[in-house]
C-alpha positions as CSV (number, residue, x, y, z in Angstrom):
1,M,57.7,-170.1,-148.2
2,S,57.6,-168.5,-144.8
3,Q,60.9,-170.0,-144.0
4,I,62.5,-168.4,-147.0
5,A,60.9,-165.0,-146.1
6,M,62.3,-165.4,-142.5
7,S,65.8,-166.1,-143.8
8,T,65.6,-163.2,-146.1
9,R,64.6,-160.8,-143.3
10,N,67.4,-162.2,-141.1
11,A,69.9,-161.6,-143.8
12,E,68.7,-158.1,-144.4
13,S,68.9,-157.4,-140.7
14,K,72.4,-158.7,-140.5
15,T,73.5,-156.6,-143.5
16,T,72.0,-153.5,-142.0
17,S,73.7,-154.1,-138.7
18,D,77.0,-154.6,-140.5
19,D,76.5,-151.4,-142.5
20,R,75.8,-149.5,-139.4
21,G,78.9,-150.8,-137.7
22,A,81.1,-149.9,-140.6
23,T,79.6,-146.5,-140.8
24,A,80.2,-145.9,-137.1
25,V,83.9,-147.0,-137.6
26,L,84.2,-144.7,-140.6
27,V,82.6,-141.7,-138.7
28,A,84.9,-142.3,-135.8
29,F,87.9,-142.4,-138.1
30,L,86.8,-139.2,-139.9
31,I,86.3,-137.5,-136.5
32,V,89.9,-138.3,-135.6
33,V,91.1,-137.1,-139.0
34,L,89.2,-133.8,-138.6
35,V,90.5,-133.3,-135.1
36,G,94.0,-133.9,-136.4
37,I,93.5,-131.4,-139.2
38,A,92.1,-128.9,-136.7
39,A,95.1,-129.5,-134.4
40,Y,97.4,-128.9,-137.3
41,V,95.7,-125.8,-138.6
42,I,95.0,-124.1,-135.3
43,D,97.9,-125.2,-133.2
44,V,100.6,-125.1,-135.8
45,S,99.3,-121.7,-137.0
46,A,99.5,-120.5,-133.4
47,L,103.2,-121.6,-133.4
48,H,103.9,-119.8,-136.7
49,Q,102.2,-116.6,-135.3
50,E,104.2,-116.9,-132.1
51,R,107.5,-117.2,-134.1
52,R,106.6,-114.2,-136.2
53,E,105.9,-112.1,-133.1
54,L,109.1,-113.4,-131.4
55,Q,111.2,-112.6,-134.4
56,N,109.9,-109.1,-134.7
57,G,110.6,-108.7,-131.0
58,A,114.1,-110.1,-131.2
59,D,114.9,-107.8,-134.1
60,A,113.6,-104.8,-132.3
61,A,115.3,-105.7,-129.1
62,A,118.7,-106.4,-130.7
63,L,118.6,-103.0,-132.5
64,A,117.6,-101.2,-129.3
65,V,120.4,-102.8,-127.3
66,A,122.9,-102.0,-130.1
67,W,121.6,-98.4,-130.1
68,D,122.4,-98.1,-126.4
69,C,125.8,-99.7,-126.9
70,A,126.6,-97.2,-129.7
71,L,126.0,-94.3,-127.3
72,D,127.5,-95.9,-124.2
73,A,130.0,-98.7,-124.0
74,N,128.2,-100.0,-120.9
75,C,125.1,-100.6,-123.0
76,G,122.7,-99.6,-120.2
77,D,120.4,-102.3,-118.7
78,E,120.3,-104.5,-121.7
79,Y,117.8,-107.0,-120.3
80,A,115.3,-104.3,-119.3
81,T,115.7,-102.8,-122.8
82,A,115.3,-106.1,-124.6
83,D,112.4,-107.2,-122.5
84,S,110.4,-104.0,-123.2
85,Y,110.8,-104.5,-127.0
86,V,110.0,-108.2,-127.1
87,D,106.9,-107.5,-125.0
88,A,105.8,-104.7,-127.2
89,N,105.9,-106.9,-130.2
90,A,103.8,-109.7,-128.7
91,N,100.1,-109.8,-129.2
92,D,99.6,-110.6,-125.5
93,L,102.3,-108.0,-124.6
94,D,104.4,-110.7,-122.9
95,S,107.5,-112.6,-124.0
96,N,110.7,-113.7,-122.3
97,V,114.4,-112.7,-122.6
98,L,115.8,-115.2,-120.1
99,P,119.1,-114.9,-118.3
100,G,121.9,-115.7,-120.6
101,N,119.9,-115.0,-123.8
102,I,121.7,-111.7,-124.5
103,T,125.2,-112.4,-125.7
104,F,127.9,-110.4,-127.5
105,P,129.4,-112.7,-130.1
106,A,131.9,-110.2,-131.5
107,A,133.1,-106.7,-131.0
108,N,130.2,-104.2,-131.6
109,Q,127.6,-107.1,-132.0
110,V,124.8,-108.3,-129.8
111,T,122.5,-111.3,-130.1
112,V,119.1,-111.4,-128.4
113,K,117.0,-114.5,-128.0
114,A,113.3,-114.1,-127.3
115,T,111.1,-117.0,-126.0
116,T,107.4,-117.5,-125.3
117,A,106.0,-116.4,-122.0
118,D,103.1,-118.6,-120.8
119,N,101.1,-116.4,-118.5
120,D,97.8,-118.3,-118.4
121,G,98.6,-120.3,-115.2
122,D,98.7,-123.8,-116.9
123,D,102.2,-124.0,-118.1
124,V,102.7,-127.7,-118.8
125,D,106.5,-128.0,-118.2
126,G,107.0,-125.4,-115.6
127,D,109.5,-123.3,-117.5
128,N,107.1,-120.5,-118.4
129,T,108.2,-120.7,-122.1
130,T,105.5,-122.9,-123.6
131,V,102.9,-122.2,-126.2
132,D,99.9,-124.3,-125.1
133,F,98.0,-126.3,-127.8
134,Y,94.2,-126.5,-128.0
135,F,93.6,-129.7,-129.9
136,A,96.9,-131.5,-130.0
137,P,96.7,-132.6,-126.3
138,I,94.2,-135.3,-127.6
139,F,97.2,-136.9,-129.2
140,G,99.5,-136.3,-126.2
141,A,101.1,-133.1,-127.3
142,N,100.4,-130.3,-124.8
143,G,102.5,-127.5,-126.1
144,A,105.8,-126.4,-127.6
145,T,108.6,-124.0,-126.7
146,V,109.1,-121.3,-129.4
147,S,112.0,-118.9,-129.7
148,A,113.7,-116.6,-132.1
149,E,116.9,-114.6,-132.1
150,A,118.5,-111.7,-133.9
151,T,121.9,-110.2,-134.1
152,A,122.5,-106.5,-134.5
153,A,125.8,-104.5,-134.9
154,W,126.8,-100.9,-134.4
155,G,129.6,-98.7,-135.5
156,V,130.8,-95.4,-137.0
157,P,129.8,-95.0,-140.7
158,N,132.4,-95.0,-143.3
159,S,130.0,-94.7,-146.3
160,A,126.4,-93.7,-146.5
161,T,123.7,-92.0,-148.5
162,T,123.1,-88.6,-147.1
163,F,121.4,-85.2,-147.6
164,P,123.7,-83.5,-150.1
165,I,125.3,-80.9,-147.9
166,T,128.9,-81.1,-146.5
167,I,130.2,-79.1,-143.5
168,S,133.8,-78.1,-143.0
169,L,136.0,-79.8,-140.4
170,C,136.8,-76.3,-139.2
171,E,133.2,-75.9,-138.1
172,W,133.1,-79.2,-136.3
173,D,136.3,-78.6,-134.4
174,D,135.4,-75.0,-133.5
175,F,131.9,-76.0,-132.3
176,L,133.3,-78.7,-130.0
177,A,136.0,-76.4,-128.7
178,T,133.6,-73.5,-128.1
179,N,130.8,-75.6,-126.5
180,G,133.0,-78.0,-124.6
181,G,131.7,-81.0,-126.6
182,F,128.6,-82.2,-128.3
183,S,125.2,-80.6,-127.5
184,Q,122.6,-82.8,-125.9
185,G,119.0,-82.7,-127.0
186,P,116.5,-82.0,-128.4
187,P,115.6,-79.7,-126.9
188,F,119.0,-78.0,-127.3
189,S,120.1,-75.1,-125.1
190,G,122.0,-72.0,-126.2
191,A,122.2,-70.3,-129.6
192,P,122.6,-72.5,-132.6
193,W,125.9,-72.7,-134.4
194,V,125.6,-70.7,-137.6
195,L,127.2,-72.0,-140.8
196,E,127.5,-69.7,-143.9
197,F,127.7,-71.0,-147.4
198,L,131.3,-72.0,-148.3
199,T,133.5,-69.7,-146.2
200,S,131.8,-69.0,-143.0
201,N,133.9,-70.3,-140.1
202,N,132.6,-67.5,-137.9
203,Q,132.6,-69.0,-134.3
204,G,128.8,-69.2,-134.4
205,N,128.4,-65.4,-134.9
206,P,125.8,-64.7,-137.6
207,N,127.3,-61.2,-138.2
208,A,130.9,-62.3,-138.5
209,G,132.7,-62.4,-141.8
210,P,134.1,-65.3,-143.8
211,G,136.9,-67.3,-142.3
212,D,138.9,-70.5,-142.5
213,C,141.2,-72.7,-140.4
214,A,144.5,-74.6,-140.6
215,A,144.3,-77.5,-143.0
216,V,144.7,-81.1,-141.7
217,A,148.2,-82.4,-142.2
218,G,148.5,-84.5,-145.3
219,Q,145.1,-83.3,-146.7
220,D,146.2,-79.9,-148.1
221,T,146.3,-80.5,-151.9
222,D,146.7,-76.9,-153.0
223,G,149.5,-76.2,-150.6
224,D,148.0,-73.1,-148.8
225,N,147.7,-74.8,-145.4
226,R,144.2,-73.5,-145.1
227,L,140.8,-75.0,-145.1
228,E,137.6,-73.0,-145.8
229,G,134.8,-73.1,-143.3
230,G,131.1,-73.2,-143.7
231,F,129.1,-75.7,-145.9
232,G,128.6,-76.5,-149.5
233,W,126.1,-78.4,-151.7
234,L,127.2,-81.7,-153.2
235,Q,126.4,-83.4,-156.5
236,N,123.3,-85.4,-155.9
237,S,120.4,-87.4,-157.4
238,N,116.9,-86.6,-156.1
239,C,118.4,-84.8,-153.1
240,E,120.7,-87.7,-152.1
241,A,124.5,-88.0,-152.2
242,Q,126.5,-91.3,-152.2
243,I,129.4,-90.6,-149.8
244,T,132.5,-92.5,-148.8
245,A,135.0,-91.3,-146.2
246,D,138.5,-90.6,-147.4
247,G,137.2,-90.0,-150.9
248,W,136.4,-87.0,-153.1
249,I,133.0,-85.8,-154.3
250,G,132.1,-83.0,-156.6
251,S,130.2,-79.9,-155.5
252,K,127.0,-78.6,-156.9
253,P,127.5,-75.1,-158.3
254,G,125.7,-72.2,-156.6
255,N,123.9,-71.9,-153.3
256,G,120.4,-72.7,-154.5
257,V,118.5,-75.6,-153.1
258,P,118.8,-78.8,-155.4
259,N,115.7,-80.1,-157.2
260,G,113.8,-82.7,-155.2
261,C,114.9,-81.4,-151.7
262,D,112.1,-80.8,-149.2
263,L,113.8,-78.6,-146.7
264,S,111.0,-78.5,-144.2
265,G,110.6,-82.2,-144.2
266,D,114.2,-83.3,-144.7
267,L,116.1,-80.7,-142.7
268,L,114.1,-78.6,-140.2
269,G,113.9,-80.1,-136.7
270,Q,115.8,-83.2,-137.9
271,T,119.1,-84.7,-136.8
272,I,120.8,-85.6,-140.1
273,M,123.9,-87.6,-140.9
274,I,126.2,-85.1,-142.6
275,P,129.6,-85.6,-144.3
276,I,132.5,-83.5,-143.0
277,F,135.1,-82.3,-145.5
278,D,138.7,-81.7,-144.6
279,D,140.1,-80.4,-147.9
280,V,138.9,-78.6,-151.0
281,W,140.2,-78.7,-154.6
282,D,139.2,-76.1,-157.1
283,T,140.3,-75.0,-160.6
284,K,143.1,-72.7,-159.3
285,D,144.8,-75.7,-157.7
286,P,147.5,-77.6,-159.6
287,G,146.9,-81.0,-161.1
288,A,143.8,-82.8,-162.4
289,A,140.5,-82.6,-160.6
290,P,140.2,-85.5,-158.1
291,C,136.4,-85.7,-158.9
292,T,134.1,-85.4,-161.9
293,G,131.0,-83.2,-162.2
294,P,129.7,-79.8,-163.3
295,G,131.1,-77.9,-160.4
296,D,134.6,-76.3,-160.0
297,K,135.1,-77.7,-156.5
298,C,135.9,-81.1,-155.1
299,Y,135.4,-81.9,-151.4
300,H,137.6,-84.5,-149.6
301,I,135.3,-86.2,-147.1
302,Y,136.8,-87.0,-143.7
303,G,133.9,-88.7,-142.0
304,F,130.3,-88.3,-140.8
305,A,128.8,-86.1,-138.1
306,A,125.3,-85.7,-136.6
307,F,123.8,-82.3,-137.0
308,Y,120.5,-81.1,-135.7
309,V,119.0,-78.4,-138.0
310,D,117.3,-75.5,-136.1
311,G,116.9,-73.1,-139.1
312,F,118.1,-72.1,-142.5
313,R,118.2,-69.4,-145.1
314,F,118.6,-70.2,-148.8
315,P,117.7,-68.1,-151.8
316,G,113.9,-67.9,-151.8
317,N,113.5,-70.4,-149.0
318,S,114.0,-69.8,-145.2
319,T,112.6,-71.0,-141.9
320,N,113.7,-69.7,-138.5
321,P,116.7,-68.1,-140.3
322,P,119.9,-67.9,-138.2
323,C,121.4,-65.1,-140.3
324,N,120.3,-61.9,-142.1
325,P,119.8,-61.4,-145.8
326,P,121.5,-61.7,-148.2
327,K,123.5,-64.4,-146.5
328,T,122.9,-68.1,-147.1
329,C,123.2,-70.0,-143.9
330,L,122.3,-73.1,-141.8
331,G,121.9,-73.1,-138.0
332,G,122.0,-76.0,-135.6
333,Y,123.9,-78.2,-133.2
334,F,126.5,-81.0,-133.5
335,T,125.4,-83.9,-131.4
336,N,125.7,-87.6,-130.7
337,F,123.1,-89.6,-132.6
338,V,122.5,-93.1,-133.7
339,F,121.0,-93.7,-137.2
340,S,119.5,-96.8,-138.7
341,N,122.1,-98.0,-141.2
342,P,121.5,-96.2,-144.5
343,G,123.0,-99.0,-146.6
344,G,126.7,-98.0,-146.1
345,T,129.7,-99.5,-144.4
346,V,131.3,-98.8,-141.0
347,G,134.8,-98.0,-139.9
348,G,135.1,-94.2,-140.2
349,P,136.4,-91.7,-137.7
350,E,134.3,-90.9,-134.7
351,L,132.5,-87.6,-135.2
352,G,129.3,-88.2,-133.3
353,A,127.3,-90.2,-135.9
354,N,126.8,-93.9,-135.3
355,V,124.7,-96.5,-137.1
356,V,122.9,-99.7,-136.0
357,Y,121.8,-102.6,-138.3
358,L,120.7,-106.2,-138.3
359,I,123.2,-108.8,-139.4
360,G,121.3,-112.0,-138.6
């Protein structure tokens, strides 16, 4: 009987030992699995976050370099520009744009490649471009190189969505001739150029009378060889006009401000992209109207300029007015300016307005 009891106890002891051994193996396996999951969640998440930061930085850097190129064919110090933007978009304020990582794949295009900057002193491969892992080194993976790139383009707008005002080519030509070129600012120096409603070509003198100029050859549809100066309102929707250069667009009747326009927010102290007209058709001219709409005028759009608005006077609405009542007027400066692409196309004549946009 005692022998049977002894055998039973031995069997139970062996079973318990086997169970403990199996449990230890299972726990060890589960620990490896959990560490693997942690490595995946933490380290891979870090890679994804790094890629997001680098992509934001590459996008911003490409646009910034394109901006400089639009204003100056030499593009400035493109590496210093790009590096400042990729750094600003990194959580640790440090990323790389290595030599050779800014290229110009085509005319008016730039590509910027941003890479990780390892600045913690333990870069595993010595190239200063590694994201160090926290858990993956247990499995022999110390880190990974992460990069992102973006391509931006720049050019002169050929079509765009704009504030619904158009300015005469007379005014643009006379401003540049009088001032010796574009104004630089803000702040701008000198008295603003004063534009009167419809027929104002007045050499910037707020007390001068209406005027006009010689029409551009080939654009004089009514045959009088003259083009009125000043500015006019355009047909619009919610204070926006869809404009294409070398095309016609209808006028908005009257000199009152269109519904939906916030002059203080949309005009005052802003550099706006503004269409320039080089011919006008109205009901006294022969032939069918080249545009449709409620007005009795059609403007032929030549291109797009950049105009800084310093003040205005409209019926019932004026701020820093550049003319005396009862005149309707707009005052400001033609300048060089780069706009974020407002959804149009490029390829128009150079009048001071340029656009930049991402293409990849």
